[in-house]
N, C-alpha and C positions, 0 to 999 in steps of 0.2 A: 615403678609405674612411670610411663612416659606420657607427655602431653604435647600435642601438636599445636604450634602457634597459629592463631587464626587472624584473618582480616575480613573486610566486608567489601563486596561489589554491590553497587546500587545503580539504578537507572530509572528512566521516565519515558513514557510513550503517550502520544496525543494524536488528535485528529487535526490535521493540517488543512482546513477547509479551503483556504486560498492557494495552497500548494507552493508557498514561498519558503518552506524549510525551516520555519521558525514558529513557535507557538505564540500567537498573537492574542490579545484580549479578546475573550468570547469564544475562543476555540477550546473545545472540551478535551478531557483526558480520555484515553481508551478505557473501556469499562472494567470494573472490578472483575477479577477472575481471569482476565486475559492471560494466557500462559507465556512465560519467558523460559527458554531452555538455555542453560549454561553448560557447555561441553568442554572439558579440559582439552586444550589443543594437543597436548602430548599423549592423549589417550586416557581412558578412565570413564567412570560412570557419569552420564549427564545428570544435572540437577535441574528439576522443574520447580518453578515458583510462579506465583501469580501477581498481577497488579493489584494494588489497594485502590480505594475510592479516589485518591489523588493522582492515580496513574503511575504510581511509583512501585519499584520492587527493591528488595534488599536480601542479600544471601551472604551467609558466613561461610568462608572457604579457607583452605590452607594458604598461608602467606606466599607471596611471590610465585603464584601460578597463573599462567595464562588461560583464559577461558574464551570460548566463541559464544557471545551473548546473542540470542535470536528471539525476537519478539514474534509471536504468532500473528501473521498478517491478517487483519480483519477482511472478511469477504467484501468484494466489490470496491477495494481501495487499492491505491498505488503508493509505494514508498516515495516520499519527497525529500528525505534527508540523506539518501545514499550510504546509510551506515547500518543496515540490518541484513545480515548479521555483522557484528563488529567484534574485534579481539580486545579484551580488557584483561590487564594483569593486576592481580591483587597486590596490595602494598605490604607494609611491614605489620607486625603484630599490633592489633587494636586499631589500625587505620581504615579508612573508607576510601575507595576509589570509585568515582562516578563515571559511568558509561555516558557517551554522548546521547542526548535525547533523541528519540525516534519518532518521526511524524508520518502519518498516512492520510492521503486525500481521498475523499469519497469520490467514486466514479459512477457513471450512468452509461446506458446503452441507447444509442439512437439507431433506430431501424427504419427501413423504408422499402418501397417496391416501386419499380419503374416500368411503364408499359406504353405502347403506342395508343394514344387516345384518339382514334380515327374520327370519331364523331364529335369530339371536344366537349363531352358532358361531364368530365371530371371523374368518371367511374369506368373501371375496366369491364367491359361488356364481353359476352361470348364472341369469339373471333378476333378480339383485339390482342395482339401478340405482346409478350414481354419484350423489353429491350434486350439485345444480345448479351450473352456472357461476356464479362470483361469490360463492358461499358464503364467508363470512369464517372464516379459521383464525387463532387468536391464539396466538403462542408467547410464554410468560412466562418470564424467567430465574428459575431456582429460588432464587438468592440474592438476589433483588430486582433491580430495575432497570426499564427501560422495556420494556413488551411490544411485540412486532412483529406487525402484522396483515398478512395476505396473503389473496389470494382464489384459490379453485379455478379451474382452467382447464376447458376443455370436456370433458375426460375425467376429472375429479375429482382432478387432481394439483395439488400446490403445491411451490414450491421457494423457499428463503429463504437468503441468505448472512449468516453471523454469525461473531463471533470464536471461534476455536478453544477458547479458555479459558472459555467460558460454557456452563453446562448449562441446557437448557430442558425 
């Protein structure tokens, strides 16, 4: 009877509300049940696990094996830690290797419409045309930061995805 030596790979995932790449006081963990997939980099069957209430996962795997750890991205969030997926190699028998924590910042969408308000009443009335396709709209963060440029579509609309904590 043969026994394969085992080690553990563990990790953590959280909401990085301010987008600084670090879990700060008050920033919550990703929810229980969020799926993390560990795929052997040399081929083999992926292992799916889930986060616990503390935003942690832990998987027992064969020793000295490299895995691609991928936390399922929450909808309407962007990665802030530049490490998902990441490669983690299990250690020696009985050891635990920790993956680098993974953070996601909540995002929102700003939409708008632009037109020629020829009578100046603040409402698009019959006969008032949309601004032309390609007209540039600039959104500037009120507290400073890099402006975002976007262009109007064929019906005068624009849509931009931004961090939820930024006012424009």
